[in-house]
VEXGU-574614 format. One line per 8 residues: number of its first residue (from 0); for each residue x, y, z of N, C-alpha, C. Coordinates in pm, whole numbers, plus 50000, padded with zeros to 5 digits. Layout:
REM residues N
NUM = X Y Z X Y Z X Y Z  ...
REM end
This chain:
REM residues 244
0 = 16061 29918 63577 16099 29896 63438 16248 29863 63426  16328 29942 63502 16472 29918 63500 16505 29783 63560  16435 29752 63673 16457 29622 63737 16423 29508 63642  16315 29524 63567 16274 29422 63471 16381 29402 63364  16436 29518 63316 16542 29510 63214 16664 29437 63268  16701 29469 63393 16816 29403 63454 16794 29252 63471  16670 29216 63509 16641 29073 63526 16653 28999 63394  16598 29060 63286 16608 28997 63154 16753 28985 63109
8 = 16831 29092 63134 16972 29092 63094 17051 28987 63170  17025 28979 63301 17095 28880 63383 17060 28739 63339  16932 28719 63308 16888 28586 63262 16956 28549 63130  16964 28645 63039 17028 28620 62909 17176 28588 62927  17240 28664 63018 17382 28640 63043 17404 28501 63103  17317 28462 63196 17330 28331 63258 17315 28220 63155  17219 28235 63063 17199 28134 62959 17320 28127 62866  17374 28244 62833 17491 28247 62744 17610 28177 62808
16 = 17632 28206 62938 17742 28140 63009 17721 27991 63015  17598 27947 63043 17569 27804 63049 17599 27736 62917  17556 27800 62809 17580 27741 62677 17729 27738 62644  17802 27843 62689 17946 27845 62660 18019 27733 62730  17975 27699 62854 18038 27588 62926 17993 27455 62869  17870 27447 62822 17818 27321 62770 17872 27289 62632  17912 27393 62557 17952 27374 62418 18064 27273 62400  18172 27277 62481 18279 27179 62461 18231 27036 62477
24 = 18142 27012 62576 18091 26877 62597 18009 26832 62478  17923 26924 62426 17842 26888 62311 17930 26862 62190  18031 26947 62173 18122 26928 62059 18193 26795 62068  18234 26757 62192 18302 26629 62210 18211 26513 62174  18083 26523 62217 17988 26416 62183 17968 26408 62033  17956 26526 61969 17938 26526 61825 18058 26464 61754  18178 26498 61805 18299 26442 61745 18301 26292 61758  18259 26242 61876 18255 26098 61897 18161 26032 61798
32 = 18046 26095 61776 17950 26040 61680 18009 26039 61540  18083 26144 61505 18138 26156 61371 18238 26046 61341  18316 26007 61439 18415 25903 61412 18359 25763 61435  18233 25755 61474 18169 25624 61479 18156 25559 61614  18196 25626 61723 18179 25566 61855 18032 25559 61892  17997 25460 61972 17860 25442 62021 17863 25429 62173  17865 25542 62242 17865 25544 62387 17734 25605 62438  17675 25543 62538 17552 25596 62595 17577 25674 62723
40 = 17695 25658 62784 17726 25726 62910 17876 25730 62929  17920 25809 63026 18062 25819 63056 18085 25798 63205  18124 25676 63243 18162 25646 63380 18315 25641 63394  18385 25683 63290 18531 25678 63289 18593 25812 63326  18545 25919 63265 18603 26051 63281 18632 26094 63424  18540 26071 63518 18563 26118 63655 18683 26053 63725  18734 25942 63672 18838 25867 63742 18975 25875 63676  18984 25935 63557 19108 25923 63479 19227 25991 63546
48 = 19203 26102 63616 19316 26170 63682 19378 26080 63789  19294 26008 63864 19344 25915 63965 19416 25799 63899  19359 25744 63793 19423 25633 63724 19561 25673 63672  19570 25790 63612 19698 25836 63559 19803 25845 63669  19762 25892 63784 19856 25908 63895 19914 25775 63940  19832 25671 63941 19878 25543 63995 19927 25444 63889  19888 25464 63765 19927 25371 63659 20036 25428 63569  20084 25546 63601 20183 25611 63515 20308 25526 63495
56 = 20341 25442 63593 20462 25358 63583 20457 25262 63464  20336 25233 63415 20322 25137 63305 20318 25203 63168  20305 25334 63163 20286 25403 63037 20405 25384 62943  20374 25355 62818 20471 25344 62708 20567 25226 62721  20548 25143 62821 20634 25026 62836 20581 24910 62752  20670 24821 62703 20623 24704 62628 20564 24598 62720  20481 24515 62664 20426 24399 62734 20354 24436 62864  20275 24540 62858 20187 24575 62969 20049 24517 62940
64 = 19996 24445 63036 19869 24376 63013 19770 24411 63122  19653 24460 63079 19548 24498 63171 19430 24404 63161  19356 24393 63269 19236 24310 63275 19122 24393 63331  19009 24388 63267 18892 24464 63311 18774 24369 63331  18715 24375 63448 18597 24294 63480 18476 24387 63480  18393 24375 63379 18280 24464 63361 18317 24580 63272  18310 24560 63140 18363 24661 63046 18255 24737 62972  18129 24694 62982 18014 24766 62924 18042 24798 62776
72 = 18043 24925 62739 18057 24963 62598 18202 24986 62556  18296 24967 62649 18437 24974 62614 18503 25109 62630  18435 25207 62690 18496 25339 62703 18622 25335 62789  18615 25270 62905 18733 25262 62991 18839 25172 62928  18797 25066 62860 18893 24978 62793 18977 25056 62692  18909 25138 62615 18978 25220 62516 19071 25320 62584  19026 25380 62693 19111 25476 62765 19239 25409 62813  19227 25289 62870 19346 25218 62919 19444 25191 62805
80 = 19391 25160 62687 19480 25129 62575 19540 25256 62515  19466 25365 62520 19517 25491 62466 19620 25555 62559  19608 25534 62690 19691 25607 62785 19791 25519 62862  19759 25393 62885 19844 25310 62971 19908 25196 62891  19829 25106 62839 19881 24991 62762 19898 25033 62616  19989 25127 62593 19999 25192 62463 20091 25120 62365  20185 25043 62415 20282 24977 62327 20213 24870 62242  20265 24848 62124 20204 24752 62032 20206 24610 62087
88 = 20292 24584 62186 20298 24451 62247 20206 24438 62368  20139 24546 62405 20052 24546 62523 19909 24510 62484  19834 24460 62582 19698 24414 62555 19603 24452 62668  19474 24447 62636 19368 24454 62736 19282 24329 62722  19248 24269 62835 19153 24157 62837 19028 24204 62908  18913 24181 62848 18788 24232 62902 18690 24118 62925  18628 24120 63043 18530 24018 63080 18395 24086 63103  18293 24035 63038 18158 24087 63060 18058 23981 63015
96 = 17943 23980 63081 17839 23886 63037 17774 23936 62909  17772 24067 62886 17720 24130 62764 17575 24092 62735  17497 24190 62691 17376 24163 62616 17414 24178 62469  17328 24136 62380 17360 24148 62237 17384 24293 62198  17299 24383 62249 17311 24524 62213 17439 24585 62267  17471 24555 62393 17593 24610 62453 17717 24552 62385  17714 24424 62355 17829 24363 62288 17852 24425 62151  17744 24454 62080 17758 24516 61948 17823 24653 61960
104 = 17784 24731 62061 17844 24862 62081 17990 24849 62124  18018 24753 62211 18156 24730 62254 18244 24696 62134  18200 24600 62053 18279 24558 61937 18300 24676 61841  18195 24753 61819 18206 24869 61731 18308 24969 61784  18300 25000 61911 18388 25102 61969 18534 25059 61968  18558 24931 61998 18696 24881 61995 18750 24885 61853  18667 24852 61756 18710 24856 61616 18738 24999 61571  18649 25092 61606 18668 25232 61570 18797 25287 61630
112 = 18826 25246 61754 18948 25292 61821 19074 25230 61761  19057 25123 61685 19172 25059 61621 19246 24961 61709  19177 24905 61809 19243 24817 61905 19197 24672 61897  19128 24634 61793 19074 24498 61785 19182 24392 61794  19302 24423 61742 19409 24323 61741 19476 24308 61876  19454 24403 61968 19516 24394 62100 19414 24381 62212  19290 24356 62174 19183 24340 62273 19141 24193 62279  19141 24137 62400 19099 23999 62419 18966 24000 62495
120 = 18860 23967 62425 18726 23972 62484 18684 23835 62535  18635 23832 62659 18586 23708 62720 18440 23729 62759  18350 23660 62692 18208 23673 62722 18168 23562 62820  18123 23602 62937 18084 23504 63038 18093 23563 63177  18063 23481 63275 18071 23526 63414 18217 23531 63459  18252 23639 63527 18391 23657 63567 18439 23543 63655  18351 23489 63740 18392 23381 63830 18435 23256 63753  18383 23241 63632 18423 23129 63546 18547 23163 63464
128 = 18546 23282 63404 18656 23320 63314 18788 23336 63389  18783 23398 63506 18907 23424 63581 18983 23296 63612  18912 23188 63633 18978 23060 63667 19054 23001 63548  19033 23056 63429 19097 23002 63309 19216 23087 63263  19240 23199 63331 19347 23289 63288 19478 23253 63358  19588 23304 63304 19722 23263 63350 19764 23338 63476  19830 23264 63563 19884 23318 63687 19986 23428 63658  19980 23536 63736 20076 23647 63729 20095 23699 63587
136 = 19985 23726 63518 19995 23768 63378 19948 23911 63354  19901 23981 63458 19846 24116 63438 19917 24218 63527  19932 24339 63470 19997 24449 63541 19896 24533 63618  19775 24539 63569 19669 24609 63642 19535 24543 63612  19447 24547 63710 19316 24483 63699 19211 24580 63751  19108 24600 63672 18999 24690 63709 18875 24607 63738  18827 24611 63863 18711 24532 63904 18588 24621 63912  18498 24602 63816 18378 24685 63807 18264 24604 63746
144 = 18252 24479 63792 18148 24391 63738 18026 24388 63828  17980 24270 63860 17868 24252 63952 17899 24322 64084  17802 24400 64137 17827 24480 64257 17783 24413 64387  17731 24293 64380 17700 24221 64503 17831 24193 64578  17827 24203 64709 17950 24183 64787 18013 24047 64759  17931 23944 64744 17985 23810 64719 18059 23805 64585  18005 23874 64484 18071 23878 64353 18203 23953 64360  18202 24069 64425 18322 24152 64433 18434 24078 64506
152 = 18399 24012 64616 18501 23939 64691 18557 23823 64610  18471 23750 64542 18517 23639 64458 18607 23690 64346  18565 23798 64280 18648 23856 64173 18784 23897 64226  18787 23959 64344 18913 24007 64400 19008 23892 64432  18957 23789 64495 19041 23675 64534 19092 23602 64410  19007 23581 64312 19050 23513 64190 19148 23598 64110  19127 23729 64113 19215 23818 64037 19353 23831 64102  19359 23809 64233 19484 23830 64306 19600 23752 64248
160 = 19581 23624 64223 19690 23541 64170 19721 23573 64024  19630 23642 63956 19654 23679 63817 19739 23805 63806  19753 23877 63917 19824 24004 63919 19973 23984 63945  20056 24054 63870 20200 24048 63892 20238 24125 64019  20347 24087 64084 20399 24169 64193 20428 24310 64142  20387 24410 64219 20401 24549 64175 20282 24597 64094  20189 24505 64064 20071 24541 63988 19965 24609 64074  19862 24661 64008 19757 24737 64075 19620 24674 64052
168 = 19539 24671 64157 19397 24638 64144 19319 24765 64174  19227 24799 64083 19139 24914 64102 18998 24860 64129  18943 24896 64243 18804 24861 64276 18717 24984 64251  18612 24969 64175 18518 25080 64154 18407 25075 64259  18344 25191 64280 18220 25201 64359 18234 25156 64504  18346 25191 64567 18369 25155 64707 18261 25212 64798  18217 25333 64773 18114 25395 64857 17982 25412 64780  17959 25328 64684 17835 25331 64606 17718 25279 64689
176 = 17604 25345 64679 17476 25297 64735 17488 25253 64880  17540 25342 64964 17560 25306 65104 17428 25281 65178  17318 25322 65119 17188 25295 65182 17143 25151 65164  17208 25079 65072 17173 24939 65049 17230 24850 65159  17175 24730 65171 17230 24632 65264 17375 24601 65227  17456 24568 65325 17599 24546 65302 17626 24441 65195  17541 24339 65191 17563 24231 65095 17529 24272 64952  17467 24388 64935 17421 24431 64803 17513 24536 64740
184 = 17628 24560 64799 17719 24662 64749 17865 24622 64774  17960 24685 64705 18098 24637 64708 18175 24661 64837  18142 24762 64917 18231 24809 65023 18274 24700 65120  18179 24621 65171 18215 24521 65271 18311 24417 65213  18296 24386 65084 18386 24290 65019 18526 24348 65003  18534 24474 64963 18665 24538 64946 18735 24551 65081  18660 24588 65184 18717 24597 65318 18769 24461 65365  18691 24356 65341 18733 24222 65381 18860 24180 65308
192 = 18867 24209 65179 18985 24175 65101 19108 24248 65155  19094 24377 65180 19208 24455 65230 19252 24408 65369  19158 24361 65449 19192 24310 65582 19270 24180 65573  19221 24087 65492 19284 23956 65481 19421 23965 65415  19435 24053 65316 19561 24064 65241 19646 24181 65290  19621 24228 65410 19688 24349 65460 19840 24341 65455  19896 24223 65478 20042 24208 65478 20103 24198 65338  20016 24196 65237 20065 24173 65101 20037 24291 65009
200 = 19976 24396 65061 19932 24507 64975 19974 24641 65034  19972 24740 64947 19982 24880 64989 19860 24951 64931  19781 25014 65016 19663 25087 64970 19710 25221 64915  19692 25241 64785 19738 25362 64718 19631 25470 64714  19506 25430 64711 19396 25526 64698 19274 25468 64768  19207 25554 64848 19082 25510 64910 18986 25628 64908  18900 25628 64808 18799 25732 64791 18676 25666 64734  18622 25723 64625 18512 25654 64559 18562 25521 64501
208 = 18688 25521 64458 18754 25398 64416 18867 25365 64514  18901 25238 64520 19014 25193 64600 19117 25132 64505  19243 25173 64522 19351 25120 64440 19457 25062 64532  19491 24937 64509 19593 24871 64592 19706 24819 64504  19824 24813 64563 19942 24759 64495 19979 24626 64558  20009 24528 64473 20054 24397 64520 20204 24405 64548  20245 24372 64669 20383 24395 64710 20478 24280 64678  20429 24157 64677 20520 24043 64663 20451 23929 64591
216 = 20529 23838 64531 20469 23721 64465 20409 23626 64567  20334 23532 64517 20270 23432 64603 20374 23347 64674  20350 23322 64799 20436 23234 64878 20368 23100 64890  20437 22993 64847 20377 22860 64855 20346 22822 64999  20432 22864 65092 20408 22830 65232 20281 22899 65282  20264 23026 65246 20144 23097 65288 20021 23046 65215  20040 23002 65091 19928 22952 65014 19878 22819 65070  19971 22730 65102 19936 22596 65148 19925 22592 65300
224 = 20023 22651 65366 20024 22650 65511 20074 22517 65567  20101 22514 65694 20147 22392 65761 20034 22342 65851  19996 22217 65839 19887 22166 65923 19918 22185 66071  19841 22268 66138 19873 22302 66277 19850 22185 66372  19769 22087 66333 19743 21974 66423 19851 21868 66412  19941 21885 66316 20046 21786 66295 20180 21843 66343  20224 21806 66459 20353 21850 66509 20464 21773 66439  20586 21821 66454 20700 21751 66396 20713 21610 66454
232 = 20682 21598 66583 20687 21466 66647 20585 21372 66584  20467 21425 66557 20362 21342 66495 20407 21295 66358  20470 21386 66281 20514 21351 66148 20626 21246 66152  20720 21263 66246 20829 21164 66260 20774 21027 66299  20678 21030 66391 20617 20905 66434 20543 20838 66320  20475 20919 66240 20400 20867 66126 20494 20802 66025  20606 20872 65994 20702 20819 65899 20765 20690 65951  20789 20683 66082 20846 20562 66142 20751 20447 66129
240 = 20622 20472 66155 20522 20364 66144 20509 20315 66001  20524 20405 65905 20517 20365 65766 20629 20269 65732  20748 20296 65785 20864 20209 65756 20849 20074 65826  20791 20077 65946 20774 19951 66020 20663 19867 65956
REM end
């Protein structure tokens, strides 16, 4: 009888403790609903401490511009504007293919947050949109779009020239779905990018996410290169023949 009473008491205590820990989360969700946000999930919260550590240099500064590839309902976009690109002259640019329902939630959430005037939304495939954006115009770029290795690598290479020297690229899901074939997940693409650009980057974080810093501006010589089959003698001879 005593054992039964203790079991019931322990069970009641466990439930009370569980509810006490759950209450703040429920209250936060209720508060979000009250102010009009429409979020179905939170993939932002687990990463914010890492983001703050590496993006703190941009906080409260004017003319800070962020780019996000794969913005879903806008939760991370709003976080970046609330914590990093906070100045009235700063902006976020977001790229997503969007469904009608997701776009409606994104637009609603950005409006509720009060950032519609500083948010630049691009609806379309990142591989198309990135080619239309300005060189060296972003301070940080978050890559979290299509997770196929080919998509991630293309996004990274196209985003590279859009990033300012000293800027940061954040790759999400570095170790996501390791049971999948290499071509079906981001890791092999991120590894390839870090290998090829090793002389131009500093790896700041390598965990579930990878964060790299761009060390220097683009070098025209490295971008174009010198034709290795054309020696100086060949070029002189060619120029001489042209004159003759």
